[in-house]
C-alpha positions in Angstrom: -11.9 -27.7 8.3 -9.7 -28.5 5.4 -6.1 -28.0 6.4 -5.5 -26.2 3.2 -8.5 -23.9 3.1 -7.3 -23.0 6.5 -4.0 -22.5 5.2 -5.7 -19.8 2.8 -7.7 -18.6 5.5 -4.9 -17.9 7.6 -3.2 -16.3 4.2 -5.9 -14.0 4.1 -5.9 -12.9 7.8 -2.2 -12.2 7.5 -2.8 -9.8 4.9 -5.2 -7.7 6.6 -8.4 -9.3 5.6 -11.3 -10.2 7.3 -13.7 -12.8 6.8 -17.1 -12.3 7.2 -18.9 -15.1 8.9 -21.5 -15.4 6.3 -18.7 -16.0 3.9 -17.3 -18.7 6.2 -21.0 -20.1 6.4 -20.7 -20.1 2.3 -17.5 -22.0 2.0 -19.0 -24.6 4.5 -21.0 -25.9 1.9 -18.4 -25.7 -1.0 -15.5 -28.2 -1.9 -12.5 -27.1 -0.1 -10.3 -27.2 -3.3 -12.9 -23.9 -4.7 -13.3 -22.2 -1.5 -9.6 -22.1 -1.0 -8.6 -21.3 -5.0 -11.3 -18.5 -4.1 -10.2 -16.7 -0.8 -6.0 -16.5 -2.8 -8.3 -15.0 -5.6 -10.1 -12.5 -3.7 -7.2 -11.4 -1.7 -5.1 -10.6 -5.1 -8.2 -8.9 -6.4 -9.1 -7.0 -3.7 -5.6 -6.3 -2.3 -5.0 -2.9 -4.1 -8.2 -1.5 -4.0 -10.3 -2.7 -0.6 -12.1 -3.1 1.6 -10.2 -5.8 3.7 -13.6 -7.2 4.3 -14.7 -10.6 2.3 -18.2 -11.2 2.0 -20.6 -13.7 1.2 -21.4 -11.5 -1.6 -17.6 -11.1 -2.9 -16.9 -14.8 -2.6 -20.1 -16.0 -4.4 -19.8 -13.2 -7.3 -16.2 -14.2 -7.8 -17.1 -17.9 -8.3 -19.8 -16.4 -11.0 -22.7 -17.9 -8.7 -24.7 -14.3 -8.9 -25.1 -11.5 -10.6 -24.6 -8.1 -8.8 -26.9 -6.8 -7.1 -29.7 -5.2 -9.6 -29.1 -6.8 -12.5 -32.1 -8.0 -14.5 -30.9 -11.4 -15.3 -33.6 -11.8 -17.6 -35.2 -15.3 -18.7 -35.9 -14.9 -22.5 -36.5 -18.2 -24.6 -36.7 -19.3 -28.1 -37.7 -23.0 -29.3 -35.3 -23.4 -32.3 -37.2 -27.0 -32.7 -39.8 -29.0 -32.0 -41.0 -32.5 -34.1 -44.6 -31.8 -32.1 -46.2 -30.1 -34.9 -44.3 -32.2 -37.8 -45.4 -35.0 -37.1 -46.6 -36.8 -40.1 -45.8 -40.6 -39.9 -45.6 -42.1 -43.7 -46.4 -46.4 -43.6 -44.6 -49.5 -43.9 -41.7 -49.7 -46.0 -42.1 -46.6 -48.4 -42.0 -44.6 -45.2 -38.9 -46.1 -44.1 -37.2 -45.4 -47.4 -38.0 -41.6 -46.8 -37.1 -41.8 -43.3 -33.6 -43.2 -44.2 -33.3 -40.8 -47.7 -33.7 -38.1 -45.3 -31.2 -38.8 -43.0 -28.6 -39.9 -45.8 -29.1 -36.5 -47.2 -29.1 -34.1 -44.3 -26.1 -35.8 -42.9 -24.0 -35.1 -46.2 -25.0 -31.7 -45.6 -23.6 -31.6 -42.2 -19.9 -32.9 -43.9 -20.3 -30.5 -47.1 -18.0 -27.9 -45.5 -14.9 -30.4 -45.3 -12.0 -30.1 -48.1 -12.7 -33.9 -48.3 -16.6 -33.4 -49.1 -15.2 -31.9 -52.7 -13.4 -35.4 -53.9 -16.5 -37.7 -52.9 -18.0 -40.3 -54.9 -20.9 -42.1 -54.8 -21.3 -46.1 -53.8 -21.2 -47.1 -57.7 -18.4 -44.4 -58.9 -16.3 -46.1 -56.0 -16.2 -49.3 -57.7 -14.5 -48.3 -60.5 -11.7 -46.8 -58.6 -8.3 -48.1 -60.7 -5.4 -49.3 -58.3 -3.5 -46.2 -57.6 -6.3 -43.9 -57.0 -7.8 -42.8 -53.6 -11.2 -42.4 -53.1 -13.5 -40.8 -50.5 -17.2 -42.3 -50.1 -19.7 -41.6 -47.5 -23.0 -43.4 -46.5 -25.3 -45.3 -43.9 -23.5 -48.3 -42.1 -25.9 -51.2 -43.5 -23.8 -54.1 -41.9 -20.6 -54.9 -39.8 -18.7 -57.6 -39.6 -16.2 -57.8 -37.0 -13.2 -60.3 -37.2 -9.2 -60.7 -35.2 -7.6 -59.0 -38.4 -9.9 -57.2 -40.2 -13.8 -55.2 -40.2 -15.7 -55.3 -43.1 -18.5 -52.4 -43.3 -20.8 -51.8 -45.9 -22.1 -48.1 -46.5 -25.6 -47.5 -48.8 -26.0 -44.3 -50.3 -28.9 -43.8 -53.0 -26.9 -45.5 -55.9 -26.0 -48.9 -53.8 -23.5 -50.3 -51.4 -20.0 -50.4 -51.6 -17.5 -52.7 -48.9 -14.7 -51.4 -46.9 -12.0 -53.6 -45.2 -10.3 -52.3 -42.3 -7.3 -53.2 -41.2 -5.0 -53.1 -38.1 -2.9 -50.5 -38.3 -5.3 -48.5 -40.3 -9.1 -47.8 -39.3 -9.9 -50.9 -37.6 -10.2 -49.1 -34.5 -12.8 -46.9 -36.1 -14.9 -49.4 -37.8 -15.3 -51.6 -34.9 -17.0 -49.2 -33.0 -19.7 -48.0 -36.2 -23.3 -48.6 -35.2 -25.3 -49.9 -38.0 -27.2 -46.9 -39.6 -24.7 -44.7 -38.5 -23.4 -42.3 -41.3 -19.7 -41.8 -41.8 -17.3 -40.6 -44.6 -14.2 -43.3 -45.2 -11.1 -42.2 -46.9 -9.9 -45.6 -49.0 -8.3 -47.4 -51.9 -8.8 -50.4 -54.0 -8.3 -53.8 -52.3 -6.5 -56.5 -53.8 -9.4 -58.9 -53.8 -11.6 -56.5 -54.4 -13.7 -53.7 -52.5 -12.1 -51.0 -51.1 -9.6 -50.8 -47.8 -10.5 -48.2 -45.4 -7.5 -45.7 -44.3 -9.6 -43.2 -42.4 -13.1 -43.4 -41.1 -14.6 -39.6 -40.4 -17.5 -38.7 -38.5 -20.1 -35.9 -38.9 -19.4 -35.0 -35.6 -18.7 -31.3 -33.9 -15.7 -29.1 -34.9 -14.1 -27.4 -32.1 -17.6 -25.7 -31.1 -17.5 -21.9 -29.4 -20.7 -21.8 -27.3 -23.5 -19.6 -27.1 -23.4 -17.4 -24.1 -25.9 -15.2 -21.8 -25.2 -11.5 -21.6 -26.3 -12.1 -18.2 -25.7 -14.5 -14.8 -28.4 -16.3 -15.2 -28.8 -19.9 -14.0 -30.9 -22.7 -15.7 -31.5 -26.3 -13.7 -31.5 -29.3 -15.1 -33.9 -32.5 -13.8 -35.2 -35.7 -15.5 -36.8 -38.7 -14.9 -39.2 -37.5 -11.5 -41.4 -40.8 -12.1 -44.3 -38.9 -10.1 -46.6 -41.4 -9.4 -44.5 -44.2 -8.4 -44.0 -44.6 -4.5 -40.1 -44.3 -5.4 -40.8 -40.9 -6.4 -38.6 -38.9 -3.7 -41.2 -36.2 -3.1 -39.9 -35.2 0.0 -36.4 -34.1 -1.5 -38.2 -32.6 -4.7 -40.1 -30.4 -1.8 -36.7 -29.5 -0.9 -35.8 -28.6 -3.8 -39.0 -26.4 -4.8 -38.3 -24.4 -1.4 -35.0 -23.7 -1.6 -35.9 -22.4 -5.2 -38.1 -20.1 -3.4 -35.5 -18.9 -0.7 -32.8 -16.6 -0.1 -30.0 -18.6 -1.1 -27.6 -16.3 -4.4 -27.7 -19.3 -6.4 -31.4 -20.1 -6.2 -32.2 -16.4 -6.6 -30.3 -16.7 -10.2 -32.2 -19.2 -11.7 -34.5 -18.5 -14.3 -34.8 -22.0 -16.4 -35.7 -25.7 -15.4 -35.3 -27.8 -17.9 -36.8 -31.9 -17.8 -35.6 -34.3 -20.0 -38.5 -36.8 -19.7 -40.5 -39.6 -17.5 -42.2 -36.7 -15.8 -44.4 -39.6 -14.6 -44.2 -43.4 -14.0 -46.6 -43.9 -16.5 -49.1 -47.0 -16.5 -48.9 -50.3 -18.0 -45.1 -49.6 -18.6 -43.8 -53.2 -17.5 -45.4 -56.3 -15.7 -47.2 -55.6 -12.5 -46.6 -51.8 -12.3 -49.3 -51.1 -10.5 -48.2 -52.4 -7.4 -45.5 -49.9 -7.5 -48.0 -47.2 -8.4 -49.1 -44.6 -5.5 -51.2 -42.6 -8.3 -52.9 -45.4 -10.3 -53.8 -43.2 -13.5 -52.4 -41.0 -15.9 -54.4 -38.4 -14.9 -53.6 -38.7 -11.1 -50.0 -38.5 -11.9 -49.9 -35.5 -14.3 -52.3 -33.5 -11.7 -49.8 -34.3 -8.5 -46.7 -33.4 -11.1 -49.2 -30.2 -11.9 -49.3 -29.7 -8.3 -45.5 -30.2 -7.5 -44.4 -27.7 -10.0 -46.9 -25.4 -9.3 -44.7 -25.3 -6.1 -41.9 -23.8 -8.2 -41.6 -19.8 -8.3 -43.0 -18.2 -11.4 -39.8 -16.5 -12.3 -38.7 -19.6 -13.5 -39.6 -20.9 -17.1 -40.3 -25.0 -17.2 -39.6 -26.5 -20.3 -40.8 -30.4 -20.2 -40.0 -33.5 -23.1 -41.6 -36.6 -22.8 -40.0 -39.7 -22.1 -40.6 -43.8 -22.5 -42.8 -43.6 -19.2 -45.1 -40.2 -19.8 -48.2 -40.5 -22.0 -48.6 -40.9 -25.9 -46.5 -42.0 -28.7 -43.1 -44.2 -27.5 -41.7 -44.1 -31.1 -39.2 -41.5 -31.6 -39.9 -38.6 -32.6 -42.4 -38.1 -29.4 -44.6 -35.5 -29.6 -45.5 -33.3 -26.1 -47.6 -34.9 -23.6 -50.8 -34.9 -25.0 -53.1 -31.7 -23.9 -56.1 -34.4 -22.6 -53.6 -35.6 -19.7 -52.5 -32.9 -18.4 -54.4 -29.7 -19.3 -53.4 -28.1 -15.7 -49.8 -27.9 -16.8 -50.7 -26.5 -20.5 -52.5 -23.6 -18.6 -49.7 -22.8 -16.5 -47.7 -19.6 -18.0 -44.2 -20.5 -17.4 -44.6 -24.2 -18.6 -43.9 -24.9 -22.0 -44.0 -28.8 -23.2 -42.3 -29.8 -26.2 -41.2 -32.8 -27.8 -38.8 -35.1 -27.8 -36.1 -34.6 -29.1 -36.4 -30.4 -28.9 -33.9 -27.5 -28.7 -34.1 -24.3 -27.2 -32.4 -21.5 -26.6 -32.0 -19.6 -23.1 -31.0 -16.4 -23.4 -29.0 -17.2 -26.3 -27.3 -20.5 -24.7 -28.7 -23.4 -27.3 -29.8 -26.9 -25.5 -30.9 -30.0 -26.9 -33.1 -31.6 -24.9 -33.3 -35.5 -25.3 -35.0 -38.0 -23.0 -31.8 -40.6 -23.9 -33.8 -43.9 -24.6 -31.0 -44.7 -27.2 -28.6 -45.3 -24.8 -30.0 -48.6 -24.3 -29.3 -49.5 -27.9 -25.7 -48.0 -27.6 -24.7 -49.9 -24.2 -26.1 -53.3 -25.6 -24.6 -53.2 -28.8 -20.8 -51.2 -27.9 -17.7 -52.8 -25.7 -16.8 -50.1 -23.5 -20.2 -48.3 -23.6 -22.4 -48.7 -19.9 -24.6 -47.0 -18.3 -22.6 -46.2 -15.0 -20.9 -43.6 -17.3 -23.7 -41.8 -19.3 -21.5 -39.1 -21.0 -19.4 -41.6 -22.7 -22.7 -42.6 -24.7 -23.5 -39.1 -25.4 -20.7 -38.1 -27.1 -20.7 -41.2 -29.4 -24.2 -39.4 -30.3 -22.6 -35.9 -30.5 -19.7 -37.6 -32.5 -22.7 -39.5 -34.7 -24.7 -35.9 -35.0 -27.7 -38.2 -34.3 -30.1 -39.2 -31.3 -30.9 -42.5 -32.4 -28.8 -43.8 -34.7 -29.3 -47.4 -34.6 -32.4 -48.9 -36.4 -35.0 -52.1 -35.2 -32.9 -52.3 -31.8 -34.6 -51.2 -28.2 -35.9 -47.4 -29.0 -38.5 -47.6 -31.4 -38.2 -45.1 -34.3 -41.3 -43.8 -36.2 -41.2 -44.1 -40.2 -41.3 -40.2 -40.5 -40.7 -38.5 -43.9 -38.2 -36.5 -42.2 -35.5 -37.5 -40.2 -35.4 -35.3 -36.8 -33.3 -37.2 -34.9 -30.1 -35.4 -37.1 -28.7 -33.0 -34.6 -28.4 -30.2 -37.3 -27.0 -28.0 -35.2 -24.1 -28.5 -32.9 -26.1 -27.4 -28.9 -24.3 -25.7 -26.4 -25.7 -27.7 -23.9 -26.7 -31.6 -24.6 -29.5 -32.3 -21.9 -30.3 -36.7 -21.7 -31.7 -38.3 -18.6 -33.4 -41.9 -18.8 -30.3 -43.7 -17.0 -31.3 -42.5 -13.6 -27.2 -41.7 -13.1 -25.9 -38.3 -12.9 -23.1 -37.2 -15.1 -21.1 -34.3 -16.6 -18.6 -33.8 -19.7 -17.3 -31.6 -22.3 -17.1 -32.9 -26.0 -15.4 -30.1 -28.5 -16.9 -27.0 -26.8 -20.2 -29.0 -25.9 -21.5 -29.4 -22.4 -22.9 -32.9 -22.0 -25.0 -33.4 -18.5 -27.6 -36.6 -17.7 -29.4 -35.0 -14.8 -29.9 -38.4 -13.0 -33.5 -39.3 -11.2 -35.6 -38.4 -8.8 -36.9 -41.7 -7.6 -35.0 -44.0 -5.0 -33.4 -47.6 -6.2 -36.5 -49.6 -7.5 -36.2 -53.7 -7.2 -35.7 -53.8 -10.9 -32.3 -51.7 -10.4 -31.3 -53.9 -7.2 -32.1 -56.8 -9.7 -29.7 -55.8 -12.2 -27.4 -54.2 -9.8 -27.6 -50.7 -10.9 -27.3 -47.8 -8.2 -28.8 -44.4 -9.3 -27.5 -40.8 -8.4 -31.3 -39.5 -7.2 -31.8 -35.8 -6.3 -28.8 -34.5 -7.4 -29.9 -31.5 -9.3 -27.1 -29.7 -11.4 -27.2 -25.8 -11.9 -25.3 -24.2 -14.8 -24.6 -20.2 -15.0 -25.4 -19.7 -18.5 -23.1 -16.8 -18.8 -20.0 -18.5 -17.5 -21.1 -22.0 -17.6 -19.7 -22.8 -14.0 -21.4 -25.8 -12.7 -23.0 -25.9 -9.6 -24.7 -29.5 -8.1 -27.2 -29.2 -5.1 -27.6 -33.2 -3.2 -31.0 -33.0 -2.1 -30.6 -36.8 -1.0 -27.3 -35.9 0.8 -27.6 -32.0 1.7 -24.1 -31.4 -0.1 -22.9 -28.3 -2.4 -20.5 -28.4 -4.7 -19.3 -26.1 -7.2 -17.1 -27.1 -10.4 -16.4 -25.5 -13.5 -17.7 -26.5 -16.8 -17.0 -30.5 -17.1 -16.1 -31.5 -13.5 -17.5 -34.8 -12.5 -20.2 -34.8 -10.3 -20.1 -36.5 -6.9 -21.1 -39.9 -6.3 -21.6 -39.8 -10.5 -21.8 -44.1 -10.7 -22.5 -47.1 -8.7 
């Protein structure tokens, strides 16, 4: 046992407290620092009112893992956005023109409340700014050229284009990290040789965000990338998860929602020779098996599923929900809700944005410093851009919809993603970022590129306190942490 934890137990015993055996058993599954702080906190809290006994219920209630006995946790939900019923793809250049016009207008509304927005000039008007004047401009990045001493950025708006030059000591750092097709606002002055010199570059971002909270201690469990049908799907560990959800553990009993972030199944024909790595050779077999697996989850838990790039249906973003013809069993379950990618749901008043995360491929490929091993860094960049897939024409296909449904119109309380098979957790201005890893063991492709997944690490969030609990079914570890803590083994 950890020395500091032994010292905390001695601290409690010396003040007349007894530690119930069930509390000791519970502490064995916690990180020592968490259990130590809980024991000291309980001694201070109970010293004046007794009884001088610390039980498992005391310990777990103090940590915010369970609600008081008899509490109705509730499992209210509302679908706030789902692209499925709104997909009406346009065609060709006209369709993409409509898409980017929609992106520009939506993004401009996001910054409309800022004081600088009142001073915005169009691209055409900014070219007429006098030498001693400042100008605020906004638009979509149509091109970027990075050189050692300066970075040139061209912004596009409905009136035309304007070139910005950012120098060292000014806005070059921000300019270097811009994505093509990303919306930005800039403060600039006329340059000596034409164009505008960027003094400051601003992103739509997220202002300091006050998260919505559940009125009860209801918990949500976040999963992604099961890849059912693959020979590498960790079925025994998922069975263990289902058994735990049905068991007496107070954390499991508090779970009312399960959020699955895409790649429910491994799919068919996704990559060359995939059939050699499948135990279910058809989509129907894969989804029937997924139906049976999710059927083991207690009915009290509402399950929300979005598609990923391995699931059947359209691959281009935004994706509609997995078609009913492929999963009649799942569609018939009263506690299962099939949604599109991306979607936003409210869980007991907590706003949860669900996105599979395909665009992380584009960000990692084009942005120095971003990597698959730290997915929350890329997720933060998407929150700054307020867009799920800002880069057009790269690896992630984007459909020519007349409305850009990939804009984050409202900041979520929790952003949940997957795709990279590596668990990650972080905070950005009050938004909790969760990447839920995978339930697939390391594949030959991952071995070939040196990627080490972190499978079977379920992330559970108390929707009232935002305290995070990790249940590692691959290693049998439980870790309790505060919101924003990094999970164990979060990288290769």
